[in-house]
N, CA and C atoms as an extended XYZ file, in Angstrom:
555
Properties=species:S:1:pos:R:3:atomname:S:1:resname:S:1:resid:I:1 pbc="F F F"
N         0.916       -1.071       -0.014 N   UNK     1
C        -0.052        0.083       -0.096 CA  UNK     1
C         0.788        1.011        0.069 C   UNK     1
N         0.658        2.019       -1.200 N   UNK     2
C         1.330        3.274       -1.039 CA  UNK     2
C         1.306        4.400        0.124 C   UNK     2
N         2.026        4.749        0.499 N   UNK     3
C         1.759        6.202        1.298 CA  UNK     3
C         0.659        7.308        0.823 C   UNK     3
N         1.071        7.360       -0.147 N   UNK     4
C         0.010        8.426       -1.111 CA  UNK     4
C        -0.716        7.659       -2.075 C   UNK     4
N        -2.095        7.784       -2.509 N   UNK     5
C        -2.248        7.599       -3.387 CA  UNK     5
C        -1.871        8.349       -4.860 C   UNK     5
N        -1.690        7.866       -5.779 N   UNK     6
C        -0.973        8.412       -7.221 CA  UNK     6
C        -1.740        9.863       -7.402 C   UNK     6
N        -2.988       10.128       -6.971 N   UNK     7
C        -3.179       11.649       -7.362 CA  UNK     7
C        -3.225       12.601       -6.433 C   UNK     7
N        -2.783       12.283       -5.152 N   UNK     8
C        -2.718       12.756       -3.927 CA  UNK     8
C        -0.848       13.037       -3.731 C   UNK     8
N         0.191       12.554       -4.667 N   UNK     9
C         1.347       12.576       -4.221 CA  UNK     9
C         1.812       14.032       -4.156 C   UNK     9
N         2.623       14.408       -2.834 N   UNK    10
C         2.947       15.997       -2.690 CA  UNK    10
C         4.014       16.678       -3.540 C   UNK    10
N         3.793       17.528       -4.062 N   UNK    11
C         5.204       17.935       -5.066 CA  UNK    11
C         5.650       18.875       -4.327 C   UNK    11
N         6.860       18.880       -4.446 N   UNK    12
C         8.204       19.850       -3.643 CA  UNK    12
C         7.976       21.292       -4.121 C   UNK    12
N         8.069       21.972       -3.015 N   UNK    13
C         8.415       23.294       -2.913 CA  UNK    13
C         9.279       24.035       -3.778 C   UNK    13
N         9.588       24.592       -4.472 N   UNK    14
C        10.849       25.010       -4.887 CA  UNK    14
C        11.449       25.948       -4.089 C   UNK    14
N        13.134       25.558       -3.447 N   UNK    15
C        13.622       26.700       -2.665 CA  UNK    15
C        13.188       27.788       -2.644 C   UNK    15
N        13.085       28.471       -4.047 N   UNK    16
C        12.871       30.489       -4.242 CA  UNK    16
C        11.818       30.515       -3.964 C   UNK    16
N        10.472       29.573       -3.958 N   UNK    17
C         9.460       29.672       -3.758 CA  UNK    17
C         8.649       29.629       -2.464 C   UNK    17
N         9.354       29.320       -1.388 N   UNK    18
C         8.903       29.323       -0.048 CA  UNK    18
C         8.156       30.448        0.516 C   UNK    18
N         6.638       29.998        0.876 N   UNK    19
C         5.958       30.768        1.508 CA  UNK    19
C         6.271       30.612        3.097 C   UNK    19
N         6.681       31.628        3.570 N   UNK    20
C         7.356       31.677        5.194 CA  UNK    20
C         5.947       32.466        6.022 C   UNK    20
N         6.003       31.850        7.164 N   UNK    21
C         4.924       32.380        8.042 CA  UNK    21
C         5.585       33.826        8.381 C   UNK    21
N         4.623       34.446        8.725 N   UNK    22
C         4.963       36.209        8.946 CA  UNK    22
C         6.241       36.375        9.905 C   UNK    22
N         7.131       37.034       10.017 N   UNK    23
C         7.888       37.314       10.984 CA  UNK    23
C         7.365       37.153       12.500 C   UNK    23
N         5.928       37.998       12.680 N   UNK    24
C         5.418       37.884       14.232 CA  UNK    24
C         5.201       36.287       14.454 C   UNK    24
N         4.734       35.459       13.336 N   UNK    25
C         4.236       34.638       13.773 CA  UNK    25
C         5.533       33.357       13.874 C   UNK    25
N         6.693       33.902       13.202 N   UNK    26
C         7.403       32.931       13.700 CA  UNK    26
C         8.349       33.368       14.907 C   UNK    26
N         8.395       34.565       15.562 N   UNK    27
C         8.730       35.056       16.780 CA  UNK    27
C         7.727       33.969       17.728 C   UNK    27
N         6.482       34.333       17.764 N   UNK    28
C         5.650       33.872       18.639 CA  UNK    28
C         5.965       32.389       18.729 C   UNK    28
N         6.138       31.314       17.558 N   UNK    29
C         6.403       30.033       17.985 CA  UNK    29
C         7.736       29.810       18.290 C   UNK    29
N         8.890       30.618       18.252 N   UNK    30
C        10.207       29.970       18.815 CA  UNK    30
C        10.218       30.288       20.196 C   UNK    30
N         9.482       31.578       20.383 N   UNK    31
C         9.387       31.944       21.926 CA  UNK    31
C         8.754       31.365       22.743 C   UNK    31
N         7.456       30.510       22.033 N   UNK    32
C         6.829       29.938       22.808 CA  UNK    32
C         7.844       28.333       22.900 C   UNK    32
N         8.327       28.083       22.085 N   UNK    33
C         9.416       26.997       22.539 CA  UNK    33
C        10.269       26.904       23.497 C   UNK    33
N        11.013       28.427       23.686 N   UNK    34
C        11.739       28.750       24.912 CA  UNK    34
C        11.107       28.447       26.132 C   UNK    34
N         9.725       29.194       26.340 N   UNK    35
C         8.980       29.153       27.377 CA  UNK    35
C         8.719       28.018       27.781 C   UNK    35
N         8.365       27.134       27.032 N   UNK    36
C         8.069       25.472       27.160 CA  UNK    36
C         9.318       25.038       28.029 C   UNK    36
N        10.430       25.048       27.416 N   UNK    37
C        11.652       24.432       27.664 CA  UNK    37
C        11.859       25.224       29.221 C   UNK    37
N        11.632       26.275       29.338 N   UNK    38
C        11.936       26.859       31.025 CA  UNK    38
C        11.175       26.730       31.670 C   UNK    38
N         9.584       26.562       31.476 N   UNK    39
C         8.547       26.276       32.344 CA  UNK    39
C         9.129       24.700       32.603 C   UNK    39
N         9.352       23.794       31.803 N   UNK    40
C         9.646       22.297       32.149 CA  UNK    40
C        10.920       22.231       33.198 C   UNK    40
N        12.052       22.902       32.611 N   UNK    41
C        13.297       23.169       33.434 CA  UNK    41
C        13.046       22.921       34.728 C   UNK    41
N        12.489       24.355       35.195 N   UNK    42
C        12.276       24.856       36.345 CA  UNK    42
C        11.551       23.864       37.108 C   UNK    42
N        10.428       23.250       36.528 N   UNK    43
C         9.763       22.089       37.372 CA  UNK    43
C        10.795       20.581       37.869 C   UNK    43
N        11.675       20.422       36.703 N   UNK    44
C        12.500       19.657       37.019 CA  UNK    44
C        13.596       19.921       38.257 C   UNK    44
N        14.097       21.022       38.064 N   UNK    45
C        15.092       21.705       39.157 CA  UNK    45
C        14.373       21.629       40.517 C   UNK    45
N        13.307       21.910       40.448 N   UNK    46
C        12.289       22.009       42.093 CA  UNK    46
C        12.334       20.584       42.570 C   UNK    46
N        12.653       19.432       41.829 N   UNK    47
C        12.354       17.983       42.376 CA  UNK    47
C        13.745       17.811       43.482 C   UNK    47
N        14.594       18.688       43.157 N   UNK    48
C        15.756       18.254       44.255 CA  UNK    48
C        15.979       19.893       44.952 C   UNK    48
N        14.918       20.998       44.942 N   UNK    49
C        15.226       21.954       45.604 CA  UNK    49
C        14.784       22.135       46.996 C   UNK    49
N        15.667       22.915       47.861 N   UNK    50
C        14.957       23.049       49.147 CA  UNK    50
C        14.054       24.115       49.552 C   UNK    50
N        13.943       25.181       48.525 N   UNK    51
C        13.150       26.041       48.846 CA  UNK    51
C        12.091       26.072       47.635 C   UNK    51
N        11.241       27.190       47.343 N   UNK    52
C        10.212       27.038       46.483 CA  UNK    52
C        10.456       28.149       44.958 C   UNK    52
N        11.818       28.435       45.055 N   UNK    53
C        12.231       29.245       43.672 CA  UNK    53
C        12.133       28.695       42.764 C   UNK    53
N        12.471       27.522       42.610 N   UNK    54
C        12.093       26.831       41.087 CA  UNK    54
C        10.452       26.887       40.849 C   UNK    54
N         9.945       26.408       41.912 N   UNK    55
C         8.328       26.035       41.872 CA  UNK    55
C         7.964       27.841       41.272 C   UNK    55
N         8.281       28.676       42.108 N   UNK    56
C         7.784       30.028       41.977 CA  UNK    56
C         8.359       30.277       40.348 C   UNK    56
N         9.508       29.951       39.869 N   UNK    57
C         9.742       30.267       38.509 CA  UNK    57
C         8.876       29.369       37.668 C   UNK    57
N         8.351       28.092       37.548 N   UNK    58
C         7.952       27.539       37.038 CA  UNK    58
C         6.367       28.330       36.917 C   UNK    58
N         5.788       28.589       37.745 N   UNK    59
C         4.455       29.125       37.706 CA  UNK    59
C         4.508       30.361       37.010 C   UNK    59
N         5.741       31.110       37.479 N   UNK    60
C         5.650       32.403       36.328 CA  UNK    60
C         5.852       32.062       34.811 C   UNK    60
N         6.837       31.061       34.697 N   UNK    61
C         6.776       30.991       33.274 CA  UNK    61
C         5.802       30.149       32.575 C   UNK    61
N         5.031       29.309       33.588 N   UNK    62
C         3.731       29.010       32.843 CA  UNK    62
C         2.711       29.716       32.656 C   UNK    62
N         2.412       31.089       33.827 N   UNK    63
C         1.516       31.939       33.047 CA  UNK    63
C         2.190       32.777       32.024 C   UNK    63
N         3.299       32.853       31.682 N   UNK    64
C         4.019       33.477       30.382 CA  UNK    64
C         3.499       32.692       29.576 C   UNK    64
N         3.553       31.547       29.676 N   UNK    65
C         3.181       30.803       28.017 CA  UNK    65
C         1.276       30.909       27.930 C   UNK    65
N         0.686       30.952       29.194 N   UNK    66
C        -0.502       31.384       28.845 CA  UNK    66
C        -0.750       32.691       28.341 C   UNK    66
N        -0.060       33.656       28.698 N   UNK    67
C        -0.423       35.001       27.901 CA  UNK    67
C         0.331       35.264       26.677 C   UNK    67
N         1.597       34.483       26.393 N   UNK    68
C         2.219       34.619       25.063 CA  UNK    68
C         1.224       33.738       24.053 C   UNK    68
N         0.548       32.651       24.884 N   UNK    69
C        -0.228       31.886       23.464 CA  UNK    69
C        -1.451       32.772       23.228 C   UNK    69
N        -2.096       33.437       24.066 N   UNK    70
C        -3.206       34.523       23.777 CA  UNK    70
C        -2.781       35.644       22.654 C   UNK    70
N        -1.633       36.007       23.003 N   UNK    71
C        -0.900       36.715       22.006 CA  UNK    71
C        -0.866       36.036       20.842 C   UNK    71
N        -0.367       35.106       20.754 N   UNK    72
C         0.057       34.252       19.554 CA  UNK    72
C        -1.166       33.892       18.534 C   UNK    72
N        -2.524       33.565       19.430 N   UNK    73
C        -3.868       33.302       18.972 CA  UNK    73
C        -4.282       34.760       18.193 C   UNK    73
N        -3.807       35.598       18.923 N   UNK    74
C        -4.650       36.904       18.152 CA  UNK    74
C        -3.612       37.166       16.864 C   UNK    74
N        -2.255       37.102       17.305 N   UNK    75
C        -1.366       36.986       15.932 CA  UNK    75
C        -2.215       36.018       14.739 C   UNK    75
N        -2.538       35.069       15.265 N   UNK    76
C        -2.523       33.931       14.127 CA  UNK    76
C        -3.851       34.684       13.418 C   UNK    76
N        -4.736       35.179       13.944 N   UNK    77
C        -6.076       35.790       13.233 CA  UNK    77
C        -6.013       37.013       12.434 C   UNK    77
N        -4.866       37.928       12.920 N   UNK    78
C        -4.491       39.126       12.216 CA  UNK    78
C        -3.477       38.930       11.078 C   UNK    78
N        -2.847       38.233       10.896 N   UNK    79
C        -1.643       37.978       10.116 CA  UNK    79
C        -2.022       36.838        9.045 C   UNK    79
N        -1.506       36.724        8.101 N   UNK    80
C        -2.008       35.741        7.021 CA  UNK    80
C        -1.094       34.690        6.877 C   UNK    80
N        -1.593       33.510        6.781 N   UNK    81
C        -1.074       31.975        6.917 CA  UNK    81
C        -0.218       32.001        5.668 C   UNK    81
N         0.856       31.394        5.229 N   UNK    82
C         1.278       31.120        4.137 CA  UNK    82
C         0.476       29.774        3.387 C   UNK    82
N         0.220       29.543        2.141 N   UNK    83
C        -0.373       28.661        1.666 CA  UNK    83
C        -0.152       27.439        2.000 C   UNK    83
N        -1.139       26.304        2.195 N   UNK    84
C        -0.706       24.862        2.434 CA  UNK    84
C         0.033       24.397        1.728 C   UNK    84
N         1.231       23.456        2.474 N   UNK    85
C         2.155       22.693        1.576 CA  UNK    85
C         1.454       21.579        0.738 C   UNK    85
N         1.432       21.367       -0.549 N   UNK    86
C         0.641       20.461       -1.269 CA  UNK    86
C         1.228       18.787       -0.542 C   UNK    86
N        -0.016       18.396       -0.080 N   UNK    87
C        -0.027       17.239        0.605 CA  UNK    87
C        -1.327       16.642        0.833 C   UNK    87
N        -1.428       14.939        0.797 N   UNK    88
C        -2.944       14.539        0.792 CA  UNK    88
C        -3.841       15.253        1.701 C   UNK    88
N        -4.832       15.203        1.728 N   UNK    89
C        -5.908       16.070        2.430 CA  UNK    89
C        -5.803       15.379        4.007 C   UNK    89
N        -5.714       13.970        3.925 N   UNK    90
C        -5.500       13.365        5.567 CA  UNK    90
C        -4.292       13.840        6.126 C   UNK    90
N        -3.156       13.975        5.848 N   UNK    91
C        -2.000       14.876        6.057 CA  UNK    91
C        -2.427       16.428        6.597 C   UNK    91
N        -3.098       16.993        5.526 N   UNK    92
C        -3.258       18.286        6.177 CA  UNK    92
C        -4.290       18.427        7.145 C   UNK    92
N        -5.412       17.610        6.780 N   UNK    93
C        -6.217       17.525        8.271 CA  UNK    93
C        -5.666       17.455        9.798 C   UNK    93
N        -5.016       15.846        9.323 N   UNK    94
C        -3.793       15.833       10.776 CA  UNK    94
C        -3.004       17.102       11.251 C   UNK    94
N        -2.472       17.878       10.279 N   UNK    95
C        -1.618       18.888       10.489 CA  UNK    95
C        -2.571       19.927       11.217 C   UNK    95
N        -3.709       20.382       10.815 N   UNK    96
C        -4.255       21.173       11.338 CA  UNK    96
C        -5.020       21.004       12.541 C   UNK    96
N        -5.182       19.682       12.890 N   UNK    97
C        -5.794       18.985       14.173 CA  UNK    97
C        -4.570       19.238       15.020 C   UNK    97
N        -3.607       19.033       14.734 N   UNK    98
C        -2.449       18.719       15.459 CA  UNK    98
C        -2.061       20.418       15.975 C   UNK    98
N        -2.152       21.390       15.051 N   UNK    99
C        -1.988       22.525       15.446 CA  UNK    99
C        -2.993       23.044       16.663 C   UNK    99
N        -4.086       22.693       15.924 N   UNK   100
C        -5.374       23.294       16.899 CA  UNK   100
C        -5.219       22.552       18.254 C   UNK   100
N        -4.976       21.618       18.504 N   UNK   101
C        -4.643       20.769       19.714 CA  UNK   101
C        -3.329       21.345       20.572 C   UNK   101
N        -2.561       21.905       20.015 N   UNK   102
C        -1.238       22.284       20.557 CA  UNK   102
C        -1.922       23.694       21.190 C   UNK   102
N        -2.691       24.508       20.455 N   UNK   103
C        -3.023       25.735       20.866 CA  UNK   103
C        -4.027       25.481       22.287 C   UNK   103
N        -4.949       24.600       21.696 N   UNK   104
C        -5.967       24.145       23.320 CA  UNK   104
C        -4.881       23.940       24.393 C   UNK   104
N        -3.908       23.100       24.333 N   UNK   105
C        -3.188       22.798       25.612 CA  UNK   105
C        -2.580       23.799       26.064 C   UNK   105
N        -1.912       24.512       25.317 N   UNK   106
C        -1.340       25.747       25.440 CA  UNK   106
C        -1.838       26.653       26.302 C   UNK   106
N        -3.114       26.475       26.044 N   UNK   107
C        -4.113       27.479       26.878 CA  UNK   107
C        -4.585       26.784       28.202 C   UNK   107
N        -4.954       25.283       27.914 N   UNK   108
C        -5.235       24.527       29.203 CA  UNK   108
C        -4.764       24.328       30.553 C   UNK   108
N        -3.168       23.978       29.820 N   UNK   109
C        -2.513       23.458       30.436 CA  UNK   109
C        -2.026       24.624       31.702 C   UNK   109
N        -1.515       25.916       30.920 N   UNK   110
C        -1.355       26.717       32.419 CA  UNK   110
C        -2.697       27.256       33.040 C   UNK   110
N        -3.792       27.367       32.709 N   UNK   111
C        -4.862       27.373       33.319 CA  UNK   111
C        -5.030       26.483       34.259 C   UNK   111
N        -4.765       25.265       34.358 N   UNK   112
C        -5.310       24.211       34.972 CA  UNK   112
C        -3.999       24.427       36.478 C   UNK   112
N        -2.992       24.597       35.926 N   UNK   113
C        -1.986       25.123       36.831 CA  UNK   113
C        -2.184       26.012       37.668 C   UNK   113
N        -2.470       27.517       37.128 N   UNK   114
C        -2.774       28.449       37.955 CA  UNK   114
C        -4.188       28.651       38.640 C   UNK   114
N        -5.111       27.451       38.204 N   UNK   115
C        -6.114       27.471       39.018 CA  UNK   115
C        -6.048       26.609       39.939 C   UNK   115
N        -5.335       25.481       39.847 N   UNK   116
C        -4.589       24.785       40.942 CA  UNK   116
C        -3.978       25.292       42.259 C   UNK   116
N        -2.901       26.173       41.860 N   UNK   117
C        -2.336       27.240       42.396 CA  UNK   117
C        -3.343       28.013       43.492 C   UNK   117
N        -4.247       28.718       42.905 N   UNK   118
C        -5.574       29.835       43.325 CA  UNK   118
C        -6.448       29.029       44.376 C   UNK   118
N        -6.628       27.804       44.139 N   UNK   119
C        -7.371       26.838       44.564 CA  UNK   119
C        -7.029       26.497       45.847 C   UNK   119
N        -5.425       26.512       46.011 N   UNK   120
C        -4.859       26.310       47.240 CA  UNK   120
C        -4.424       27.299       48.115 C   UNK   120
N        -5.109       28.417       47.776 N   UNK   121
C        -4.742       29.871       48.487 CA  UNK   121
C        -3.539       30.666       48.121 C   UNK   121
N        -2.867       30.035       47.003 N   UNK   122
C        -1.798       30.987       46.585 CA  UNK   122
C        -1.865       31.879       45.374 C   UNK   122
N        -1.146       32.976       45.283 N   UNK   123
C        -1.169       33.778       44.092 CA  UNK   123
C         0.234       33.249       43.202 C   UNK   123
N         0.765       34.094       42.381 N   UNK   124
C         1.673       33.986       41.600 CA  UNK   124
C         2.422       35.006       41.309 C   UNK   124
N         3.617       35.113       41.644 N   UNK   125
C         4.883       36.095       41.514 CA  UNK   125
C         5.151       36.102       40.182 C   UNK   125
N         5.122       37.139       39.551 N   UNK   126
C         5.515       37.199       37.974 CA  UNK   126
C         7.352       37.427       38.176 C   UNK   126
N         7.962       36.624       38.173 N   UNK   127
C         9.347       37.091       38.502 CA  UNK   127
C         9.838       38.062       39.462 C   UNK   127
N         9.131       38.279       40.531 N   UNK   128
C         9.366       39.271       41.603 CA  UNK   128
C         9.023       40.480       40.904 C   UNK   128
N         8.394       40.768       39.866 N   UNK   129
C         8.307       42.176       39.176 CA  UNK   129
C         6.792       42.829       39.944 C   UNK   129
N         6.066       41.817       40.074 N   UNK   130
C         4.503       41.991       40.416 CA  UNK   130
C         3.588       40.546       40.917 C   UNK   130
N         2.908       40.393       41.776 N   UNK   131
C         2.229       39.655       41.886 CA  UNK   131
C         0.801       39.452       41.300 C   UNK   131
N         0.091       38.418       41.101 N   UNK   132
C        -1.219       37.739       40.885 CA  UNK   132
C        -1.814       37.449       41.975 C   UNK   132
N        -2.734       37.940       42.712 N   UNK   133
C        -3.102       37.095       43.862 CA  UNK   133
C        -4.258       36.144       43.401 C   UNK   133
N        -4.491       35.395       44.479 N   UNK   134
C        -5.351       34.496       44.220 CA  UNK   134
C        -7.028       34.959       44.306 C   UNK   134
N        -7.831       34.892       43.343 N   UNK   135
C        -9.254       35.482       43.372 CA  UNK   135
C       -10.244       34.533       43.346 C   UNK   135
N        -9.993       33.372       44.030 N   UNK   136
C       -10.787       32.290       44.427 CA  UNK   136
C       -10.891       32.032       45.487 C   UNK   136
N       -11.922       31.442       46.097 N   UNK   137
C       -12.056       30.831       47.443 CA  UNK   137
C       -10.878       29.813       47.669 C   UNK   137
N       -10.430       29.218       48.827 N   UNK   138
C        -9.381       28.153       48.703 CA  UNK   138
C       -10.460       26.628       48.641 C   UNK   138
N       -10.153       25.800       48.040 N   UNK   139
C       -10.732       24.487       47.829 CA  UNK   139
C        -9.828       23.583       47.401 C   UNK   139
N        -9.047       22.724       48.517 N   UNK   140
C        -8.109       22.004       48.324 CA  UNK   140
C        -8.524       20.624       47.309 C   UNK   140
N        -9.687       20.450       47.460 N   UNK   141
C       -10.204       18.853       46.534 CA  UNK   141
C       -10.120       19.550       45.019 C   UNK   141
N       -10.665       20.687       44.599 N   UNK   142
C       -10.409       21.185       43.531 CA  UNK   142
C        -8.898       21.456       43.006 C   UNK   142
N        -8.221       22.049       43.894 N   UNK   143
C        -6.813       22.292       43.739 CA  UNK   143
C        -5.966       20.863       43.152 C   UNK   143
N        -6.595       19.669       44.072 N   UNK   144
C        -6.070       18.598       43.915 CA  UNK   144
C        -6.506       17.895       42.583 C   UNK   144
N        -7.650       18.031       41.859 N   UNK   145
C        -8.138       17.697       40.769 CA  UNK   145
C        -7.473       18.355       39.593 C   UNK   145
N        -6.993       19.642       39.703 N   UNK   146
C        -6.659       20.290       38.718 CA  UNK   146
C        -5.063       19.897       38.565 C   UNK   146
N        -4.721       19.954       39.361 N   UNK   147
C        -3.061       19.451       39.747 CA  UNK   147
C        -2.775       18.391       38.764 C   UNK   147
N        -3.993       17.624       39.324 N   UNK   148
C        -3.591       15.952       38.477 CA  UNK   148
C        -3.892       16.331       37.125 C   UNK   148
N        -5.026       17.163       36.561 N   UNK   149
C        -5.242       17.154       34.998 CA  UNK   149
C        -4.180       17.773       34.814 C   UNK   149
N        -3.632       18.697       35.316 N   UNK   150
C        -2.183       19.822       34.844 CA  UNK   150
C        -0.969       18.661       34.350 C   UNK   150
N        -0.612       17.967       35.693 N   UNK   151
C         0.318       17.114       35.912 CA  UNK   151
C         0.200       15.896       34.496 C   UNK   151
N        -0.914       15.043       34.749 N   UNK   152
C        -1.039       14.098       34.305 CA  UNK   152
C        -1.750       14.099       32.814 C   UNK   152
N        -2.712       14.258       32.838 N   UNK   153
C        -3.471       14.355       31.301 CA  UNK   153
C        -2.968       15.344       30.196 C   UNK   153
N        -2.939       16.693       30.923 N   UNK   154
C        -2.513       17.906       29.848 CA  UNK   154
C        -1.063       17.705       29.409 C   UNK   154
N        -0.017       17.349       30.393 N   UNK   155
C         1.605       17.230       30.241 CA  UNK   155
C         1.357       16.233       29.273 C   UNK   155
N         0.822       14.635       29.274 N   UNK   156
C         0.627       13.860       28.713 CA  UNK   156
C         0.396       14.514       27.043 C   UNK   156
N        -0.702       14.924       26.969 N   UNK   157
C        -1.067       15.589       25.757 CA  UNK   157
C         0.039       16.589       25.216 C   UNK   157
N         0.315       17.361       25.838 N   UNK   158
C         1.412       18.109       25.665 CA  UNK   158
C         2.382       17.531       24.745 C   UNK   158
N         2.929       16.487       25.362 N   UNK   159
C         3.909       15.439       24.728 CA  UNK   159
C         3.418       15.060       23.583 C   UNK   159
N         2.440       14.206       23.505 N   UNK   160
C         2.099       13.526       22.239 CA  UNK   160
C         1.989       14.704       21.265 C   UNK   160
N         1.386       15.780       21.355 N   UNK   161
C         1.065       16.592       20.354 CA  UNK   161
C         2.186       16.947       19.887 C   UNK   161
N         3.147       17.302       20.748 N   UNK   162
C         4.424       17.822       20.174 CA  UNK   162
C         5.113       17.126       19.423 C   UNK   162
N         5.063       16.027       19.868 N   UNK   163
C         5.894       14.782       19.250 CA  UNK   163
C         5.139       14.991       17.622 C   UNK   163
N         3.708       14.857       17.477 N   UNK   164
C         3.506       14.647       16.322 CA  UNK   164
C         3.918       15.740       15.471 C   UNK   164
N         3.769       16.985       15.838 N   UNK   165
C         4.203       18.295       15.520 CA  UNK   165
C         5.627       18.082       14.456 C   UNK   165
N         6.588       17.666       15.942 N   UNK   166
C         7.775       17.381       15.232 CA  UNK   166
C         8.216       16.214       14.296 C   UNK   166
N         7.459       15.263       14.448 N   UNK   167
C         7.437       14.076       13.559 CA  UNK   167
C         7.119       14.597       12.137 C   UNK   167
N         5.848       15.196       11.857 N   UNK   168
C         5.470       15.897       10.952 CA  UNK   168
C         6.500       16.879       10.245 C   UNK   168
N         6.966       17.552       10.758 N   UNK   169
C         7.885       18.473       10.510 CA  UNK   169
C         9.513       17.864        9.776 C   UNK   169
N         9.793       16.985       10.682 N   UNK   170
C        11.201       16.021       10.070 CA  UNK   170
C        10.515       15.236        8.797 C   UNK   170
N         9.349       14.774        8.776 N   UNK   171
C         9.171       13.794        7.975 CA  UNK   171
C         8.899       14.519        6.473 C   UNK   171
N         8.690       15.906        6.436 N   UNK   172
C         8.572       16.812        5.525 CA  UNK   172
C         9.807       16.803        5.167 C   UNK   172
N        10.867       17.720        6.051 N   UNK   173
C        12.005       17.726        5.758 CA  UNK   173
C        13.057       17.016        5.204 C   UNK   173
N        12.828       15.691        5.696 N   UNK   174
C        14.098       14.418        5.335 CA  UNK   174
C        13.237       13.520        4.319 C   UNK   174
N        12.128       13.144        4.497 N   UNK   175
C        11.413       11.947        3.732 CA  UNK   175
C        10.928       12.760        2.264 C   UNK   175
N        10.222       13.953        2.654 N   UNK   176
C         9.532       14.558        1.431 CA  UNK   176
C        10.056       15.495        0.715 C   UNK   176
N        11.166       16.074        1.544 N   UNK   177
C        12.022       17.237        1.167 CA  UNK   177
C        11.353       18.353        0.473 C   UNK   177
N        10.457       18.870        0.946 N   UNK   178
C         9.513       19.948        0.397 CA  UNK   178
C         9.990       21.156        1.271 C   UNK   178
N        11.119       21.219        1.930 N   UNK   179
C        11.280       22.621        2.367 CA  UNK   179
C        10.351       23.082        3.599 C   UNK   179
N         9.500       22.620        4.027 N   UNK   180
C         8.467       22.707        4.821 CA  UNK   180
C         8.821       23.758        5.993 C   UNK   180
N         9.740       23.104        6.636 N   UNK   181
C        10.716       23.615        8.057 CA  UNK   181
C        11.171       25.044        7.667 C   UNK   181
N        11.415       25.452        6.575 N   UNK   182
C        11.797       26.905        6.249 CA  UNK   182
C        11.073       27.927        6.229 C   UNK   182
N         9.769       27.449        6.331 N   UNK   183
C         8.695       28.392        6.331 CA  UNK   183
C         8.409       28.938        7.768 C   UNK   183
N         9.276       28.253        8.802 N   UNK   184
C         9.196       28.843       10.279 CA  UNK   184
C        10.470       29.262       10.720 C   UNK   184
N        11.266       29.263        9.697 N   UNK   185
C        12.481       29.758       10.035 CA  UNK   185
C        12.925       31.459        9.833 C   UNK   185
């Protein structure tokens, strides 16, 4: 069974004909990557910490992901996307579904973490610059549930959809050789 039906085989994009994402979209994309890595690194460093410094930074970076993602979504609506790369319809649909899932997870994960902290009666210090106080009543059961959703469900979904995104990009770069990655550089 062929990966592509004969009439759906993708055509490579000529290197000189690359339609890139807007500069703002590329900046939003790559800073999102940096923020996610920093957020993850802080929680990993927190495991052996004797104080809450790394956890406080994890919360600040996590909220930064949330606010950055809101800006990224606004940017997505006000900037024009490049034309889709020629590919089979199922791949195009999978690509769009993966991107939509990533956007939703990048909203849901920090929200679940933030509300977990707030329902635990804590605010968030944004890198020592200002504090975002808890604005909900304490509810330890709800805090625990949201923490499990944040750590288990949403973290797993983030890993799965990030892996799909990266595998798709690498597939296009090294197997299809259609220069898709150049659109985000």
